[in-house]
N, C-alpha and C positions, 0 to 999 in steps of 0.2 A: 146440276147448278154449281155444286160445290166445286165438282172437278174442272168446269169452266173457269171458275174464279181462281183456282189454283194455278191453272195454266196461264192465265193473265198475269198473276203475280210473278210467277216464273220467268215468263217472257220479259217482264219489266225489269227484274233484278238482272237478267243476263244483259239486257241493253245498258244498264247502268254500268256494269262490269266492262263491257266492251268500251263504253266512253271513257272509263277511268284507264282503261288499257292505252287507249289511243293518247290520252293526255301525257301518260307517263311516258309512252314511246316518243313523243314530240319533245319532252323537256331535255334541254342539254344536260349531259353528265359532266361531273368535275373532270378535267384533264388527267387527273390521276387520284387512285383513292388513297386515303390517309389513315394510319392507325389511330384511333381516338387517344388523345392525350399527346401525341407526337407533334413537335412544333414543325410548321411549314416553313421552307426556305424562302426568304423574301427574295422577289426577281431582281436581276440586276437593273432592269430598266427602271423599276421603282425605287432601288436603292441610290441609284446615280441620276435620278429626274433632275434637271435643272428647275429652278424656280425663279420669282421675280427678285429673290434675295440673292446678291452676289455670292458666288462660291469659287473656288480654285484660284484664288487670288495669288499671283506671284510677281515678284520683283525681279526684272533683269536691267540690262542696259543695251542702248542704241548708240550713245555717245559717251562723252567724257563723265566718268564717275564722280569728278568734283563738282559738276555743275548740272548734271541731268540724272533722272530716274525714270525708268520705263515701269509701268504697271499694267497687268493683264487680268481680266477676270471673266467670268462666265454666268450667263443668265438665262432664263428660257426665252422663246422668240417673241413674248408679248413686250420686251423691254427693246426699245428701238432707237432711244437716246439716252445715254448715261454720261456721267461726270466724276470727276476727282475733286475733293475738297481737300486742301492741304494747307499747313502753316507750320511756322517754326515752333517745336514742341516746348512746352513749359510744364514745370512741376505741378502747376493748378489747372483747372479746366477752362479757364478762361481765353485760352490759346483759340478755342473754336471761333471766336467772335472776329478773330484777325484771318480766318481761312479764307483763301482765294479758290475760284473755281475754274477748273479746265474741262473743256469738253473732250469726250473720247471718240474714238473711231470704233465703229461697229461692223462686225462681218458675221454672216451666217455659216454654220458648219451643221452639216447632217451626218451623223455616225450610225452604227449598228442599232444604237439605243434611242436614235431618233434626233430631233432638230434642237438646235441650241444657238445662242449668240454669244459671240467673244468680244469683249469690249479692251481696248488698249488705249493708254494715253503715255506722253512722254512729257514729264516735267523738265522743264529748262530754266536756265538763268538762276539756277540754286546757288547758295552760298556754300563754298568749301568748308569741310569739317564741322558740319551743322547738323543737329538732330531734327528732323521734320516728323510731324505726324501727318496721317492721310486717312481718308475714307473714300469708298467708291458706292455709287449707286445711281439711282434714277431720279432722285429729289423726293420720293416717298418711302424706297427700301433702301437701306444702308447697309454695308458691312460695320464691323466694329471700326474704331480708329486704331491704325497700325503705326509703327514708327520705323524710321530709317535713318542712316547717318550717310551723309555725303563724304567722299574721300577728301583727303589734303591735296593741294596741288604740288607738294614737294615730296621726296622720299620719306616716310614715317613708318616706325614698326607697325606690323599688322599680322593677322592671322588668317588663313581660310582653311577650308576642309574639302578633301578631295575623296570620291566615291568612286569604286569599279562598280560593276554591273548590279544594278538592284533588282530588275527584271522579274522576279517570281514571288508569289506570297508577300504582296507588297504592304497591305494592310496588317497582316498578321506577324510578318517576321522582319520585314525591311525597316518598319517603323520604329524599332528600338534602336536601330543603328543611327538614323538621322537625328533621333531624339537626344541618344546619348552623346553624340557629337556636340550638341549645343550644350548639355549638361557640362561636358568637359571644357569647352573653350567658348563661353556665352558672348565673347566681343568678336567672334569671327565676323569677317566682312563679306564673305561670299561662300557658295558651295560650288565645286567643280564636279559636274556629272560626266564621266567618261564613256557614255555611251550605254546601250541595252536598259534604258530607264524602265521599259516594259518588256512583255515578252511577245506580243501580238500587235502589230501595227495598226490593224484594224477593230480592235476591241477596245471601245471607250471606257467600258468597267474598269479596265486595267489603268487607264489614265486617272479614273477616278479615286482608285485605291493609292496611287501614286501620290495625288495630291492630299489625299486623307492621311498619309503616313506622315508627310511633311507638315500638314495642317497649317497652323499660324505661322510657323517657322518660315514657309515660303513667302509670307506677306511682309517678313521683317528682314530676312537675310536674302539678297540677290542671288540667283542662279547663274551659271555659266554652263550650259548643257552642250555636248556634243553628240551626235547620232551615232548609233551601233547599228549593227546589221538586223536586229530584231525592230529597229525602227521603219525598216525597209522592207519591200518585196519586189519580185519582178512580173512584170505583165507577160503576154503570150510572146511579144517580140524580145523579150529579155530585158527590156528597159527597166532600170532601178526605179521604185516609186516610194518617195518617203511618206511616213503617215501623214494623213490629212489633218492631224491635230497639232502638228509640229508648229506651224507658223502662225495659226491662230492664237495658241496659247503661249508661245514664246515671243517676245518683242525683242529682237537682236540686231547687233549690228550689221549693216549692209555695206561694209568695207571689204569684203573678200571677193572671190572670183563671182563674176557675174552671173554664171551659171550655177552657183552653189549659194543662193541668198540665204542667209541666217542660219547656215550650216557651217561654213568656213568663215572665221572673222578673227578680229583681234581688239584688245582694249588694254590700256595702260591703268595701272593702279598702284599709286604711291611708290614709284620706282621699279615696278615689275612690270614687264610686257607678258600677257596671257594671251597665248594662240590657240584657237580651236581649229582642228583640222576635221575633214569628213573622210575618213579611210574607206568608205564604201564605194566611191566613184570619183573619177576624174583626178586620179592620183598624180599623174604626170604633171597635169595642170597647175595643180597645188604645190608641186615641188618648186616650180617656177616662181608661183606667187610667194611661197615662203621665204624664198631667198631673197626676193625684193623687200617684203616686209622687215626682214631681220638686217639687211643691209645697212640702213640708216636707223638704227635701234637706239634710241636715248637712254633705255632703262638700264640699270645696273645688273638686274636679274631678268633672265627670260625662262618662261614655262610653258610648255607645249603640251596640249592634251589632245588626244584621239582614241578611237576604239581599238583597232586590230594592233596587237603588240610588233614593234620592231624585233624584239627577241621573245619568243612565244615560250610560255611556261608549262603548257600542257602538250602531251604527245600528239602528233600528226596535225599540228595546227601552225606549222611555220609560215610566215608571210613573206617569202623570198622576194617576190617583186617589189612589196612595199619597202622592205628594207633596202633594196638597190636604189629605189628612187628617193627615199626620205632621210636614210641614216647619214649620207655625206653632207646633205644640206643642214641637217640638225648639228652635226659635229663641226662642220666648217663654220658655222654661225655661232658656236660656242652657246649653245642652248644648255642651260644648267640641269634642268630636270624635265623629264618626259613621263607624263601620266595617262596609263593606258588601262584596258578593261578586256573583256571578251573571253579569257582563258579560265575564269571561275577557280582561280588559285590565288596564292600571293607569291611574288618573287620581287627581289630589289638587287639591282646591280651595284657594283663598285663605279668608278669613275671609267667609262668606256672610251676608246677610239678605235676606229677601223675595224669593222668585221668581228666586234665583240671581244677584240683582245682586252686584257686586263691591263690598265695604266694606272699605277699608284700615284701619279702626279697630274694628271690632266684627263680632261673628257667630259662626257654627259651620264648623269645617273637615270636609268630607265626603272620604271615601277610598273607592275602589272597587280592589280588588286580587284577584290570582289566584296561587295557590301550586302548582297542578297544571299539566301539559302542555297541555290543551286550551286553544287560543287563538282570540281573534276580531280583527276589525279594530277599532281605536278609531277614534270619530268625534270629530274635533278641534274643541271648542267652546270659547267665551270663558270658561267658568267654571274651564277646567283651567289650574293653574299648573304642572303637570308630568303627563307621560303616557308609556305605553310599550305596546309590542306584543311579542308573541312572548317573553315575559319571565316566569320564574317568581320570585315574590318571597315574602318575609317582611318583616314590620315588627317592629322593636323598639321600645317605647315606654317611657320612662323618666319617673317623676314624682317631682319632688325640690323639695318646698316650693311656692313660687309659679311654679315653671317644669316644662313638659311638654316633653320632648324626643321626638322622632319620627325615626325612620330606617329606611327601605325598602332592604332588601338584596336582591341577586340570590341565586339558589342557589349561587353561587360565592363568597358573602360580600362583594362589592363594594356599597358604598353608592351607591344610584341616586338617592334623593330624600331629603330631610332638612330639617326647620324646627324651631323652637321657639316654644311659647306661653308668654306671660308674664302671669301675673295682676297686675292692678293696681288696688288698692282704689279702689272707687266708680267705676272706668271699666271700657271693654271690655278684653277680652284685646288683647295686642300678638303680632302674628306676625312671626317673624325668620326669614328663608329662611337655609337653610344647604346648598342644593344643592350638590353637589360641582362645581366649575367645569370639571374636565377629564374629566366623564363625558357625553357627548353622549346626545341623546334616541334611544333605542331604538325606530325606527319602521321600517315596511317600505319607505316612501318618505319621504324627508324632507320636512318642510314648507316651503312656499314661502318664498322670503326676500321680507319686506316691501319695496314699492318705496320710494325715498328720497323724501322729502317735496319738494315744489318749491322753488326756491330764493326766499328772501325778496327782494322788489324793493329795488332800490338807490335 
């Protein structure tokens, strides 16, 4: 009897063990084990998940900067109708009672991290040289109130900032560059981004980091972006494909070549014509368009930006076909300054004319710069008046009447390179060097010291 009871109990215990083992086997296990006390990495999908609260707010232009302002932002797909409230800014809070409301355009975008809605509005009929405040939202969920200032209708002094490639480590290392630029020159009127804003065209997390780095600055200072090769990839047939984020998140002029919408365009700002070219595709078509845009140019100064340099500063990256197509147009059209990226070094020319020959009295100044942490070796070439390696830089450019002042700052704010261009009626520009005398070249290996010339015979 006792032995029978014992067998029953053992069978019952075995059954319970079997059931427990089955339950454990069916329970999903964590994707990866984690050492107790070690923090888990927050997923990109969660870190960059959109919500009904507007984020990635950015200013650009589609028209005249004196009378218009374009605004773009992102939400989750639950927001199907969005608006902008705006008013002339005031020192007190009562300006909000005078706010006008404009409906936004909404478009869907699905990326590797999921679905989102992008909203854009173009404010028009604005008063020139006026400070406005605005917010974006759906009527229940709002951004903060931002401010922007419209341009003057006539040439007036102003400054802007130019960045070479940001591309990598955007949140961790590029952020300090864009933020220090605003600390250095808080009255800047716009940012020029010369391509490779991110590293991979299909990764929405990188765009999230780019917007995080700029933060509220993007909602206060308009951007003038041009695409680089990292905003592109090729399909199976070799066709160039622009990042799907570009057009939803940047609301840009449509005055360029019809087949390059919002990647090649121009705008005029207080006596300066800014032209953005797309060096990734249709280069010959753009050469013709550029000549037309600059033929009847009313501006005193002309600045052109694109990604791939006319004169490369890194070994093995020479863009001979681009130079053949674009350099003659740039110099015949008397372009003053060309702002480029791509080579992850710093190099700046003197005044150049024809095939890169040095010319002390006329021509165009070409600059290659980098603002992110990815670095290459500089190739030391005769056209370079100043160069650098392993240096994150931003450039503050100030236009004041017949003078254009240029200063390249390191990420810590130090002036590394500087010059001044002076307009002279009926003659070519004059370039005046302003390179700081106490700042040595930032190169991995110092350039060789030229040999002393032989002594003259007695």
